[in-house]
N, CA, C, O and the ligand as a Tripos MOL2 file, in Angstrom:
@<TRIPOS>MOLECULE
protein
  297   295    75     0     0
PROTEIN
NO_CHARGES

@<TRIPOS>ATOM
      1 N          26.1860   62.7520   24.6440 N.3       1 MET1
      2 CA         25.8830   62.1480   23.3400 C.3       1 MET1
      3 C          26.7190   62.7660   22.2190 C.2       1 MET1
      4 O          27.0520   62.1010   21.2380 O.2       1 MET1
      5 N          27.0570   64.0610   22.3810 N.am      2 ASP2
      6 CA         27.9030   64.7440   21.3900 C.3       2 ASP2
      7 C          29.2660   64.0640   21.2890 C.2       2 ASP2
      8 O          29.8590   63.9640   20.2150 O.2       2 ASP2
      9 N          29.7400   63.6040   22.4440 N.am      3 TYR3
     10 CA         31.0390   62.9460   22.5200 C.3       3 TYR3
     11 C          31.0370   61.6540   21.7050 C.2       3 TYR3
     12 O          31.9730   61.3860   20.9510 O.2       3 TYR3
     13 N          29.9770   60.8520   21.8630 N.am      4 LEU4
     14 CA         29.8590   59.5880   21.1420 C.3       4 LEU4
     15 C          29.7730   59.8130   19.6330 C.2       4 LEU4
     16 O          30.3410   59.0510   18.8500 O.2       4 LEU4
     17 N          29.0590   60.8640   19.2330 N.am      5 PHE5
     18 CA         28.9010   61.1830   17.8200 C.3       5 PHE5
     19 C          30.2590   61.5410   17.2100 C.2       5 PHE5
     20 O          30.5990   61.0870   16.1180 O.2       5 PHE5
     21 N          31.0340   62.3660   17.9350 N.am      6 THR6
     22 CA         32.3690   62.7550   17.4770 C.3       6 THR6
     23 C          33.2500   61.5280   17.3400 C.2       6 THR6
     24 O          34.0030   61.4010   16.3740 O.2       6 THR6
     25 N          33.1570   60.6230   18.3070 N.am      7 LEU7
     26 CA         33.9380   59.3880   18.3130 C.3       7 LEU7
     27 C          33.5820   58.5300   17.0970 C.2       7 LEU7
     28 O          34.4610   57.9450   16.4640 O.2       7 LEU7
     29 N          32.3080   58.4600   16.7810 N.am      8 LEU8
     30 CA         31.8330   57.6750   15.6420 C.3       8 LEU8
     31 C          32.3920   58.2240   14.3300 C.2       8 LEU8
     32 O          32.8790   57.4710   13.4870 O.2       8 LEU8
     33 N          32.3130   59.5600   14.1690 N.am      9 ILE9
     34 CA         32.8370   60.2230   12.9710 C.3       9 ILE9
     35 C          34.3340   59.9440   12.8310 C.2       9 ILE9
     36 O          34.8340   59.6720   11.7390 O.2       9 ILE9
     37 N          35.0340   60.0190   13.9650 N.am     10 LEU10
     38 CA         36.4740   59.7970   13.9970 C.3      10 LEU10
     39 C          36.8200   58.3730   13.5730 C.2      10 LEU10
     40 O          37.7750   58.1530   12.8280 O.2      10 LEU10
     41 N          36.0340   57.4050   14.0530 N.am     11 MET11
     42 CA         36.2670   55.9990   13.7130 C.3      11 MET11
     43 C          36.0400   55.7450   12.2270 C.2      11 MET11
     44 O          36.7950   55.0060   11.5940 O.2      11 MET11
     45 N          34.9960   56.3610   11.6730 N.am     12 VAL12
     46 CA         34.6950   56.2210   10.2460 C.3      12 VAL12
     47 C          35.8410   56.8200    9.4250 C.2      12 VAL12
     48 O          36.2690   56.2440    8.4240 O.2      12 VAL12
     49 N          36.3310   57.9880    9.8650 N.am     13 ALA13
     50 CA         37.4210   58.6670    9.1630 C.3      13 ALA13
     51 C          38.6950   57.8250    9.1880 C.2      13 ALA13
     52 O          39.3650   57.6760    8.1670 O.2      13 ALA13
     53 N          39.0260   57.2740   10.3570 N.am     14 VAL14
     54 CA         40.2300   56.4370   10.5060 C.3      14 VAL14
     55 C          40.1190   55.1830    9.6310 C.2      14 VAL14
     56 O          41.0770   54.8040    8.9580 O.2      14 VAL14
     57 N          38.9390   54.5410    9.6460 N.am     15 THR15
     58 CA         38.7090   53.3400    8.8390 C.3      15 THR15
     59 C          38.8990   53.6480    7.3570 C.2      15 THR15
     60 O          39.5250   52.8740    6.6320 O.2      15 THR15
     61 N          38.3580   54.7830    6.9100 N.am     16 THR16
     62 CA         38.4830   55.1940    5.5100 C.3      16 THR16
     63 C          39.9470   55.3800    5.1250 C.2      16 THR16
     64 O          40.3860   54.9160    4.0730 O.2      16 THR16
     65 N          40.7000   56.0680    5.9910 N.am     17 VAL17
     66 CA         42.1250   56.3130    5.7320 C.3      17 VAL17
     67 C          42.8860   54.9910    5.6340 C.2      17 VAL17
     68 O          43.7270   54.8170    4.7510 O.2      17 VAL17
     69 N          42.5850   54.0480    6.5560 N.am     18 VAL18
     70 CA         43.2720   52.7500    6.5670 C.3      18 VAL18
     71 C          42.9640   51.9620    5.2910 C.2      18 VAL18
     72 O          43.8620   51.3740    4.6900 O.2      18 VAL18
     73 N          41.6760   51.9530    4.8760 N.am     19 ILE19
     74 CA         41.2790   51.2380    3.6550 C.3      19 ILE19
     75 C          41.9970   51.8280    2.4360 C.2      19 ILE19
     76 O          42.5150   51.0910    1.5980 O.2      19 ILE19
     77 N          42.0220   53.1610    2.3440 N.am     20 LEU20
     78 CA         42.6940   53.8300    1.2240 C.3      20 LEU20
     79 C          44.1920   53.5410    1.2290 C.2      20 LEU20
     80 O          44.7850   53.2720    0.1840 O.2      20 LEU20
     81 N          44.8000   53.6000    2.4180 N.am     21 ALA21
     82 CA         46.2360   53.3550    2.5440 C.3      21 ALA21
     83 C          46.5790   51.9270    2.1370 C.2      21 ALA21
     84 O          47.5960   51.6930    1.4850 O.2      21 ALA21
     85 N          45.7240   50.9600    2.5240 N.am     22 LYS22
     86 CA         45.9640   49.5640    2.1770 C.3      22 LYS22
     87 C          45.8390   49.3480    0.6730 C.2      22 LYS22
     88 O          46.5470   48.5280    0.0890 O.2      22 LYS22
     89 N          44.9250   50.0980    0.0530 N.am     23 ARG23
     90 CA         44.7450   49.9900   -1.4010 C.3      23 ARG23
     91 C          45.9890   50.5270   -2.1220 C.2      23 ARG23
     92 O          46.4730   49.9270   -3.0810 O.2      23 ARG23
     93 N          46.4950   51.6710   -1.6380 N.am     24 ILE24
     94 CA         47.7010   52.2590   -2.2250 C.3      24 ILE24
     95 C          48.9050   51.3300   -2.0090 C.2      24 ILE24
     96 O          49.7430   51.1690   -2.8960 O.2      24 ILE24
     97 N          48.9780   50.7190   -0.8110 N.am     25 ALA25
     98 CA         50.1060   49.8330   -0.4880 C.3      25 ALA25
     99 C          50.1030   48.5550   -1.3350 C.2      25 ALA25
    100 O          51.1320   47.8880   -1.4470 O.2      25 ALA25
    101 N          48.9610   48.2120   -1.9290 N.am     26 SER26
    102 CA         48.8970   47.0270   -2.7810 C.3      26 SER26
    103 C          49.5550   47.2800   -4.1380 C.2      26 SER26
    104 O          49.8250   46.3450   -4.8920 O.2      26 SER26
    105 N          49.8100   48.5600   -4.4390 N.am     27 HIS27
    106 CA         50.4980   48.9110   -5.6730 C.3      27 HIS27
    107 C          52.0100   48.8880   -5.4350 C.2      27 HIS27
    108 O          52.4710   48.8740   -4.2940 O.2      27 HIS27
    109 N          52.7720   48.8840   -6.5350 N.am     28 THR28
    110 CA         54.2210   48.9780   -6.3770 C.3      28 THR28
    111 C          54.6490   50.4150   -6.6590 C.2      28 THR28
    112 O          53.9180   51.1830   -7.2830 O.2      28 THR28
    113 N          55.8510   50.7660   -6.1870 N.am     29 PHE29
    114 CA         56.3960   52.1070   -6.3950 C.3      29 PHE29
    115 C          57.6880   51.9820   -7.1900 C.2      29 PHE29
    116 O          58.5120   51.1070   -6.9220 O.2      29 PHE29
    117 N          57.8550   52.8550   -8.1590 N.am     30 LYS30
    118 CA         59.0200   52.7590   -9.0300 C.3      30 LYS30
    119 C          60.0400   53.8440   -8.7220 C.2      30 LYS30
    120 O          59.7190   55.0320   -8.7010 O.2      30 LYS30
    121 N          61.2710   53.4160   -8.4830 N.am     31 CYS31
    122 CA         62.3870   54.3330   -8.2160 C.3      31 CYS31
    123 C          62.8190   55.0020   -9.5180 C.2      31 CYS31
    124 O          62.9950   54.3450  -10.5450 O.2      31 CYS31
    125 N          62.9880   56.3320   -9.4520 N.am     32 LYS32
    126 CA         63.3790   57.0520  -10.6730 C.3      32 LYS32
    127 C          64.8770   56.9410  -10.9330 C.2      32 LYS32
    128 O          65.3490   57.2300  -12.0330 O.2      32 LYS32
    129 N          65.6080   56.5280   -9.9290 N.am     33 ASN33
    130 CA         67.0650   56.4150  -10.0570 C.3      33 ASN33
    131 C          67.4960   55.1050  -10.7240 C.2      33 ASN33
    132 O          68.3330   55.1100  -11.6270 O.2      33 ASN33
    133 N          66.9130   53.9720  -10.2700 N.am     34 CYS34
    134 CA         67.3510   52.6740  -10.7980 C.3      34 CYS34
    135 C          66.2080   51.8780  -11.4370 C.2      34 CYS34
    136 O          66.4210   50.7530  -11.8880 O.2      34 CYS34
    137 N          65.0090   52.4440  -11.4810 N.am     35 SER35
    138 CA         63.8270   51.8180  -12.0850 C.3      35 SER35
    139 C          63.3450   50.5560  -11.3680 C.2      35 SER35
    140 O          62.5470   49.7960  -11.9160 O.2      35 SER35
    141 N          63.8270   50.3350  -10.1460 N.am     36 GLU36
    142 CA         63.3850   49.1950   -9.3450 C.3      36 GLU36
    143 C          61.9550   49.4430   -8.8440 C.2      36 GLU36
    144 O          61.6080   50.5540   -8.4430 O.2      36 GLU36
    145 N          61.1340   48.3840   -8.8760 N.am     37 GLU37
    146 CA         59.7790   48.4880   -8.3290 C.3      37 GLU37
    147 C          59.7140   47.7500   -7.0120 C.2      37 GLU37
    148 O          60.2140   46.6320   -6.8880 O.2      37 GLU37
    149 N          59.0870   48.3900   -6.0150 N.am     38 PHE38
    150 CA         59.0270   47.7750   -4.6870 C.3      38 PHE38
    151 C          57.7260   48.1380   -3.9770 C.2      38 PHE38
    152 O          57.0200   49.0670   -4.3700 O.2      38 PHE38
    153 N          57.4260   47.3740   -2.9110 N.am     39 ASN39
    154 CA         56.2140   47.6050   -2.1260 C.3      39 ASN39
    155 C          56.5550   48.2680   -0.7950 C.2      39 ASN39
    156 O          57.6520   48.0940   -0.2630 O.2      39 ASN39
    157 N          55.5960   49.0330   -0.2630 N.am     40 ILE40
    158 CA         55.7650   49.5980    1.0700 C.3      40 ILE40
    159 C          54.5470   49.2070    1.8960 C.2      40 ILE40
    160 O          53.5120   48.8440    1.3370 O.2      40 ILE40
    161 N          54.6600   49.2770    3.2190 N.am     41 SER41
    162 CA         53.5360   48.9160    4.0880 C.3      41 SER41
    163 C          52.5030   50.0430    4.1210 C.2      41 SER41
    164 O          52.8260   51.2000    3.8540 O.2      41 SER41
    165 N          51.2610   49.6950    4.4500 N.am     42 TRP42
    166 CA         50.1930   50.7030    4.4620 C.3      42 TRP42
    167 C          50.4070   51.7720    5.5270 C.2      42 TRP42
    168 O          49.9450   52.9040    5.3830 O.2      42 TRP42
    169 N          51.1140   51.4020    6.6040 N.am     43 THR43
    170 CA         51.3840   52.3900    7.6520 C.3      43 THR43
    171 C          52.3770   53.4410    7.1170 C.2      43 THR43
    172 O          52.3080   54.6170    7.4720 O.2      43 THR43
    173 N          53.2960   52.9830    6.2590 N.am     44 LYS44
    174 CA         54.2700   53.9010    5.6640 C.3      44 LYS44
    175 C          53.5780   54.8480    4.6750 C.2      44 LYS44
    176 O          53.9750   56.0030    4.5180 O.2      44 LYS44
    177 N          52.5330   54.3310    4.0110 N.am     45 VAL45
    178 CA         51.7700   55.1590    3.0670 C.3      45 VAL45
    179 C          51.2140   56.3840    3.7920 C.2      45 VAL45
    180 O          51.2390   57.4960    3.2630 O.2      45 VAL45
    181 N          50.7070   56.1650    5.0210 N.am     46 ILE46
    182 CA         50.0850   57.2480    5.7900 C.3      46 ILE46
    183 C          51.1190   58.3000    6.2190 C.2      46 ILE46
    184 O          50.8510   59.5000    6.1530 O.2      46 ILE46
    185 N          52.2940   57.8470    6.6550 N.am     47 VAL47
    186 CA         53.2830   58.7860    7.1970 C.3      47 VAL47
    187 C          54.2080   59.3890    6.1450 C.2      47 VAL47
    188 O          54.9340   60.3400    6.4350 O.2      47 VAL47
    189 N          54.1910   58.8430    4.9170 N.am     48 THR48
    190 CA         55.0920   59.3330    3.8720 C.3      48 THR48
    191 C          54.5520   60.5800    3.1780 C.2      48 THR48
    192 O          53.3690   60.6710    2.8490 O.2      48 THR48
    193 N          55.4500   61.5350    2.9670 N.am     49 GLU49
    194 CA         55.1010   62.7640    2.2470 C.3      49 GLU49
    195 C          54.8030   62.4050    0.7880 C.2      49 GLU49
    196 O          55.5710   61.6750    0.1600 O.2      49 GLU49
    197 N          53.7010   62.9110    0.2540 N.am     50 HIS50
    198 CA         53.3870   62.5990   -1.1380 C.3      50 HIS50
    199 C          52.5700   63.6910   -1.8120 C.2      50 HIS50
    200 O          51.9190   64.4970   -1.1470 O.2      50 HIS50
    201 N          52.6120   63.7060   -3.1440 N.am     51 SER51
    202 CA         51.7350   64.5780   -3.9150 C.3      51 SER51
    203 C          51.2510   63.7780   -5.1130 C.2      51 SER51
    204 O          52.0500   63.2520   -5.8870 O.2      51 SER51
    205 N          49.9560   63.6920   -5.2540 N.am     52 ASP52
    206 CA         49.3170   62.8330   -6.2550 C.3      52 ASP52
    207 C          49.8360   61.3960   -6.1200 C.2      52 ASP52
    208 O          49.6630   60.7820   -5.0670 O.2      52 ASP52
    209 N          50.4660   60.8500   -7.1630 N.am     53 ASN53
    210 CA         50.9560   59.4650   -7.0710 C.3      53 ASN53
    211 C          52.4800   59.3980   -6.9450 C.2      53 ASN53
    212 O          53.1080   58.3980   -7.2910 O.2      53 ASN53
    213 N          53.0540   60.4980   -6.4370 N.am     54 GLU54
    214 CA         54.4920   60.5370   -6.2050 C.3      54 GLU54
    215 C          54.7500   60.4790   -4.7020 C.2      54 GLU54
    216 O          54.2020   61.2810   -3.9450 O.2      54 GLU54
    217 N          55.5820   59.5360   -4.2700 N.am     55 TYR55
    218 CA         55.8630   59.3660   -2.8470 C.3      55 TYR55
    219 C          57.3490   59.5390   -2.5580 C.2      55 TYR55
    220 O          58.1990   59.0160   -3.2800 O.2      55 TYR55
    221 N          57.6550   60.2920   -1.4760 N.am     56 MET56
    222 CA         59.0320   60.4920   -1.0610 C.3      56 MET56
    223 C          59.4960   59.2600   -0.2910 C.2      56 MET56
    224 O          59.2010   59.1050    0.8940 O.2      56 MET56
    225 N          60.2320   58.3810   -0.9890 N.am     57 LEU57
    226 CA         60.6410   57.1200   -0.3830 C.3      57 LEU57
    227 C          62.1340   56.8550   -0.5700 C.2      57 LEU57
    228 O          62.7800   57.4010   -1.4640 O.2      57 LEU57
    229 N          62.6570   55.9980    0.3060 N.am     58 VAL58
    230 CA         64.0350   55.5400    0.1450 C.3      58 VAL58
    231 C          63.9640   54.2070   -0.5890 C.2      58 VAL58
    232 O          63.3450   53.2580   -0.1080 O.2      58 VAL58
    233 N          64.5990   54.1390   -1.7550 N.am     59 CYS59
    234 CA         64.5980   52.9230   -2.5580 C.3      59 CYS59
    235 C          65.3550   51.8020   -1.8430 C.2      59 CYS59
    236 O          66.4910   52.0080   -1.4140 O.2      59 CYS59
    237 N          64.7360   50.6010   -1.7050 N.am     60 PRO60
    238 CA         65.4170   49.4930   -1.0240 C.3      60 PRO60
    239 C          66.5580   48.9090   -1.8600 C.2      60 PRO60
    240 O          67.3990   48.1700   -1.3490 O.2      60 PRO60
    241 N          66.5730   49.2480   -3.1390 N.am     61 CYS61
    242 CA         67.5960   48.7110   -4.0400 C.3      61 CYS61
    243 C          68.8580   49.5770   -4.0520 C.2      61 CYS61
    244 O          69.9500   49.0840   -3.7680 O.2      61 CYS61
    245 N          68.7120   50.8860   -4.3830 N.am     62 CYS62
    246 CA         69.8810   51.7630   -4.4930 C.3      62 CYS62
    247 C          70.0100   52.7310   -3.3210 C.2      62 CYS62
    248 O          70.9230   53.5570   -3.2930 O.2      62 CYS62
    249 N          69.0890   52.6310   -2.3460 N.am     63 LYS63
    250 CA         69.1100   53.4490   -1.1140 C.3      63 LYS63
    251 C          69.0040   54.9470   -1.3690 C.2      63 LYS63
    252 O          69.3470   55.7490   -0.5010 O.2      63 LYS63
    253 N          68.5300   55.3320   -2.5540 N.am     64 THR64
    254 CA         68.3820   56.7390   -2.8800 C.3      64 THR64
    255 C          67.0330   57.2460   -2.3980 C.2      64 THR64
    256 O          66.0090   56.6040   -2.6310 O.2      64 THR64
    257 N          67.0230   58.4030   -1.7210 N.am     65 LYS65
    258 CA         65.7650   58.9920   -1.3020 C.3      65 LYS65
    259 C          65.2810   59.9260   -2.3970 C.2      65 LYS65
    260 O          66.0050   60.8300   -2.8150 O.2      65 LYS65
    261 N          64.0640   59.7110   -2.8590 N.am     66 GLY66
    262 CA         63.5370   60.5800   -3.9040 C.3      66 GLY66
    263 C          62.0750   60.2970   -4.1680 C.2      66 GLY66
    264 O          61.4660   59.4590   -3.5020 O.2      66 GLY66
    265 N          61.5100   60.9960   -5.1370 N.am     67 TRP67
    266 CA         60.1130   60.8080   -5.4800 C.3      67 TRP67
    267 C          59.9470   59.5120   -6.2750 C.2      67 TRP67
    268 O          60.5280   59.3570   -7.3490 O.2      67 TRP67
    269 N          59.1570   58.5930   -5.7460 N.am     68 CYS68
    270 CA         58.9030   57.3320   -6.4230 C.3      68 CYS68
    271 C          57.4600   57.3390   -6.9150 C.2      68 CYS68
    272 O          56.5570   57.7750   -6.2010 O.2      68 CYS68
    273 N          57.2500   56.8610   -8.1160 N.am     69 THR69
    274 CA         55.9320   56.9080   -8.7300 C.3      69 THR69
    275 C          55.1240   55.6570   -8.4100 C.2      69 THR69
    276 O          55.5970   54.5330   -8.5770 O.2      69 THR69
    277 N          53.8960   55.8740   -7.9490 N.am     70 GLU70
    278 CA         52.9920   54.7610   -7.6700 C.3      70 GLU70
    279 C          52.5730   54.1380   -9.0040 C.2      70 GLU70
    280 O          52.1100   54.8480   -9.8980 O.2      70 GLU70
    281 N          52.7310   52.8310   -9.1450 N.am     71 GLN71
    282 CA         52.3700   52.1290  -10.3720 C.3      71 GLN71
    283 C          50.9200   51.6750  -10.2680 C.2      71 GLN71
    284 O          50.5940   50.7500   -9.5240 O.2      71 GLN71
    285 N          50.0550   52.3450  -11.0290 N.am     72 LEU72
    286 CA         48.6220   52.0640  -10.9120 C.3      72 LEU72
    287 C          48.2060   50.7780  -11.6180 C.2      72 LEU72
    288 O          47.1970   50.1680  -11.2610 O.2      72 LEU72
    289 N          48.9800   50.3680  -12.6160 N.am     73 THR73
    290 CA         48.6740   49.1110  -13.2980 C.3      73 THR73
    291 C          49.8300   48.1510  -13.1100 C.2      73 THR73
    292 O          50.9930   48.5550  -13.1080 O.2      73 THR73
    293 N          49.5050   46.8840  -12.9530 N.am     74 LYS74
    294 CA         50.5310   45.8600  -12.7220 C.3      74 LYS74
    295 C          51.2910   45.5570  -13.9860 C.2      74 LYS74
    296 O          52.1930   44.7190  -13.9790 O.2      74 LYS74
    297 ZN         66.5040   52.7770   -6.7210 Zn       75 ZN75
@<TRIPOS>BOND
     1     1     2 1
     2     2     3 1
     3     3     4 2
     4     3     5 am
     5     5     6 1
     6     6     7 1
     7     7     8 2
     8     7     9 am
     9     9    10 1
    10    10    11 1
    11    11    12 2
    12    11    13 am
    13    13    14 1
    14    14    15 1
    15    15    16 2
    16    15    17 am
    17    17    18 1
    18    18    19 1
    19    19    20 2
    20    19    21 am
    21    21    22 1
    22    22    23 1
    23    23    24 2
    24    23    25 am
    25    25    26 1
    26    26    27 1
    27    27    28 2
    28    27    29 am
    29    29    30 1
    30    30    31 1
    31    31    32 2
    32    31    33 am
    33    33    34 1
    34    34    35 1
    35    35    36 2
    36    35    37 am
    37    37    38 1
    38    38    39 1
    39    39    40 2
    40    39    41 am
    41    41    42 1
    42    42    43 1
    43    43    44 2
    44    43    45 am
    45    45    46 1
    46    46    47 1
    47    47    48 2
    48    47    49 am
    49    49    50 1
    50    50    51 1
    51    51    52 2
    52    51    53 am
    53    53    54 1
    54    54    55 1
    55    55    56 2
    56    55    57 am
    57    57    58 1
    58    58    59 1
    59    59    60 2
    60    59    61 am
    61    61    62 1
    62    62    63 1
    63    63    64 2
    64    63    65 am
    65    65    66 1
    66    66    67 1
    67    67    68 2
    68    67    69 am
    69    69    70 1
    70    70    71 1
    71    71    72 2
    72    71    73 am
    73    73    74 1
    74    74    75 1
    75    75    76 2
    76    75    77 am
    77    77    78 1
    78    78    79 1
    79    79    80 2
    80    79    81 am
    81    81    82 1
    82    82    83 1
    83    83    84 2
    84    83    85 am
    85    85    86 1
    86    86    87 1
    87    87    88 2
    88    87    89 am
    89    89    90 1
    90    90    91 1
    91    91    92 2
    92    91    93 am
    93    93    94 1
    94    94    95 1
    95    95    96 2
    96    95    97 am
    97    97    98 1
    98    98    99 1
    99    99   100 2
   100    99   101 am
   101   101   102 1
   102   102   103 1
   103   103   104 2
   104   103   105 am
   105   105   106 1
   106   106   107 1
   107   107   108 2
   108   107   109 am
   109   109   110 1
   110   110   111 1
   111   111   112 2
   112   111   113 am
   113   113   114 1
   114   114   115 1
   115   115   116 2
   116   115   117 am
   117   117   118 1
   118   118   119 1
   119   119   120 2
   120   119   121 am
   121   121   122 1
   122   122   123 1
   123   123   124 2
   124   123   125 am
   125   125   126 1
   126   126   127 1
   127   127   128 2
   128   127   129 am
   129   129   130 1
   130   130   131 1
   131   131   132 2
   132   131   133 am
   133   133   134 1
   134   134   135 1
   135   135   136 2
   136   135   137 am
   137   137   138 1
   138   138   139 1
   139   139   140 2
   140   139   141 am
   141   141   142 1
   142   142   143 1
   143   143   144 2
   144   143   145 am
   145   145   146 1
   146   146   147 1
   147   147   148 2
   148   147   149 am
   149   149   150 1
   150   150   151 1
   151   151   152 2
   152   151   153 am
   153   153   154 1
   154   154   155 1
   155   155   156 2
   156   155   157 am
   157   157   158 1
   158   158   159 1
   159   159   160 2
   160   159   161 am
   161   161   162 1
   162   162   163 1
   163   163   164 2
   164   163   165 am
   165   165   166 1
   166   166   167 1
   167   167   168 2
   168   167   169 am
   169   169   170 1
   170   170   171 1
   171   171   172 2
   172   171   173 am
   173   173   174 1
   174   174   175 1
   175   175   176 2
   176   175   177 am
   177   177   178 1
   178   178   179 1
   179   179   180 2
   180   179   181 am
   181   181   182 1
   182   182   183 1
   183   183   184 2
   184   183   185 am
   185   185   186 1
   186   186   187 1
   187   187   188 2
   188   187   189 am
   189   189   190 1
   190   190   191 1
   191   191   192 2
   192   191   193 am
   193   193   194 1
   194   194   195 1
   195   195   196 2
   196   195   197 am
   197   197   198 1
   198   198   199 1
   199   199   200 2
   200   199   201 am
   201   201   202 1
   202   202   203 1
   203   203   204 2
   204   203   205 am
   205   205   206 1
   206   206   207 1
   207   207   208 2
   208   207   209 am
   209   209   210 1
   210   210   211 1
   211   211   212 2
   212   211   213 am
   213   213   214 1
   214   214   215 1
   215   215   216 2
   216   215   217 am
   217   217   218 1
   218   218   219 1
   219   219   220 2
   220   219   221 am
   221   221   222 1
   222   222   223 1
   223   223   224 2
   224   223   225 am
   225   225   226 1
   226   226   227 1
   227   227   228 2
   228   227   229 am
   229   229   230 1
   230   230   231 1
   231   231   232 2
   232   231   233 am
   233   233   234 1
   234   234   235 1
   235   235   236 2
   236   235   237 am
   237   237   238 1
   238   238   239 1
   239   239   240 2
   240   239   241 am
   241   241   242 1
   242   242   243 1
   243   243   244 2
   244   243   245 am
   245   245   246 1
   246   246   247 1
   247   247   248 2
   248   247   249 am
   249   249   250 1
   250   250   251 1
   251   251   252 2
   252   251   253 am
   253   253   254 1
   254   254   255 1
   255   255   256 2
   256   255   257 am
   257   257   258 1
   258   258   259 1
   259   259   260 2
   260   259   261 am
   261   261   262 1
   262   262   263 1
   263   263   264 2
   264   263   265 am
   265   265   266 1
   266   266   267 1
   267   267   268 2
   268   267   269 am
   269   269   270 1
   270   270   271 1
   271   271   272 2
   272   271   273 am
   273   273   274 1
   274   274   275 1
   275   275   276 2
   276   275   277 am
   277   277   278 1
   278   278   279 1
   279   279   280 2
   280   279   281 am
   281   281   282 1
   282   282   283 1
   283   283   284 2
   284   283   285 am
   285   285   286 1
   286   286   287 1
   287   287   288 2
   288   287   289 am
   289   289   290 1
   290   290   291 1
   291   291   292 2
   292   291   293 am
   293   293   294 1
   294   294   295 1
   295   295   296 2
@<TRIPOS>SUBSTRUCTURE
     1 MET1         2 RESIDUE 1 A MET
     2 ASP2         6 RESIDUE 1 A ASP
     3 TYR3        10 RESIDUE 1 A TYR
     4 LEU4        14 RESIDUE 1 A LEU
     5 PHE5        18 RESIDUE 1 A PHE
     6 THR6        22 RESIDUE 1 A THR
     7 LEU7        26 RESIDUE 1 A LEU
     8 LEU8        30 RESIDUE 1 A LEU
     9 ILE9        34 RESIDUE 1 A ILE
    10 LEU10       38 RESIDUE 1 A LEU
    11 MET11       42 RESIDUE 1 A MET
    12 VAL12       46 RESIDUE 1 A VAL
    13 ALA13       50 RESIDUE 1 A ALA
    14 VAL14       54 RESIDUE 1 A VAL
    15 THR15       58 RESIDUE 1 A THR
    16 THR16       62 RESIDUE 1 A THR
    17 VAL17       66 RESIDUE 1 A VAL
    18 VAL18       70 RESIDUE 1 A VAL
    19 ILE19       74 RESIDUE 1 A ILE
    20 LEU20       78 RESIDUE 1 A LEU
    21 ALA21       82 RESIDUE 1 A ALA
    22 LYS22       86 RESIDUE 1 A LYS
    23 ARG23       90 RESIDUE 1 A ARG
    24 ILE24       94 RESIDUE 1 A ILE
    25 ALA25       98 RESIDUE 1 A ALA
    26 SER26      102 RESIDUE 1 A SER
    27 HIS27      106 RESIDUE 1 A HIS
    28 THR28      110 RESIDUE 1 A THR
    29 PHE29      114 RESIDUE 1 A PHE
    30 LYS30      118 RESIDUE 1 A LYS
    31 CYS31      122 RESIDUE 1 A CYS
    32 LYS32      126 RESIDUE 1 A LYS
    33 ASN33      130 RESIDUE 1 A ASN
    34 CYS34      134 RESIDUE 1 A CYS
    35 SER35      138 RESIDUE 1 A SER
    36 GLU36      142 RESIDUE 1 A GLU
    37 GLU37      146 RESIDUE 1 A GLU
    38 PHE38      150 RESIDUE 1 A PHE
    39 ASN39      154 RESIDUE 1 A ASN
    40 ILE40      158 RESIDUE 1 A ILE
    41 SER41      162 RESIDUE 1 A SER
    42 TRP42      166 RESIDUE 1 A TRP
    43 THR43      170 RESIDUE 1 A THR
    44 LYS44      174 RESIDUE 1 A LYS
    45 VAL45      178 RESIDUE 1 A VAL
    46 ILE46      182 RESIDUE 1 A ILE
    47 VAL47      186 RESIDUE 1 A VAL
    48 THR48      190 RESIDUE 1 A THR
    49 GLU49      194 RESIDUE 1 A GLU
    50 HIS50      198 RESIDUE 1 A HIS
    51 SER51      202 RESIDUE 1 A SER
    52 ASP52      206 RESIDUE 1 A ASP
    53 ASN53      210 RESIDUE 1 A ASN
    54 GLU54      214 RESIDUE 1 A GLU
    55 TYR55      218 RESIDUE 1 A TYR
    56 MET56      222 RESIDUE 1 A MET
    57 LEU57      226 RESIDUE 1 A LEU
    58 VAL58      230 RESIDUE 1 A VAL
    59 CYS59      234 RESIDUE 1 A CYS
    60 PRO60      238 RESIDUE 1 A PRO
    61 CYS61      242 RESIDUE 1 A CYS
    62 CYS62      246 RESIDUE 1 A CYS
    63 LYS63      250 RESIDUE 1 A LYS
    64 THR64      254 RESIDUE 1 A THR
    65 LYS65      258 RESIDUE 1 A LYS
    66 GLY66      262 RESIDUE 1 A GLY
    67 TRP67      266 RESIDUE 1 A TRP
    68 CYS68      270 RESIDUE 1 A CYS
    69 THR69      274 RESIDUE 1 A THR
    70 GLU70      278 RESIDUE 1 A GLU
    71 GLN71      282 RESIDUE 1 A GLN
    72 LEU72      286 RESIDUE 1 A LEU
    73 THR73      290 RESIDUE 1 A THR
    74 LYS74      294 RESIDUE 1 A LYS
    75 ZN75       297 GROUP 0 **** ****
């Protein structure tokens, strides 16, 4: 029964992470180099290095890798 409980906790945790990642992915990210705004997939949100609302991304416009700011308002 301990095994099932651990599995349940794990599923809840994974679901929470996916919901949060999808919410973040619905926002756009702004490149500091060329000011282009772009979207990324929720799976990329999970694997991308970030601190607060800054994400280490490669800009699809100028191909520069750098900290891109998550745009909280449209
Ligand atoms: Zn750019």
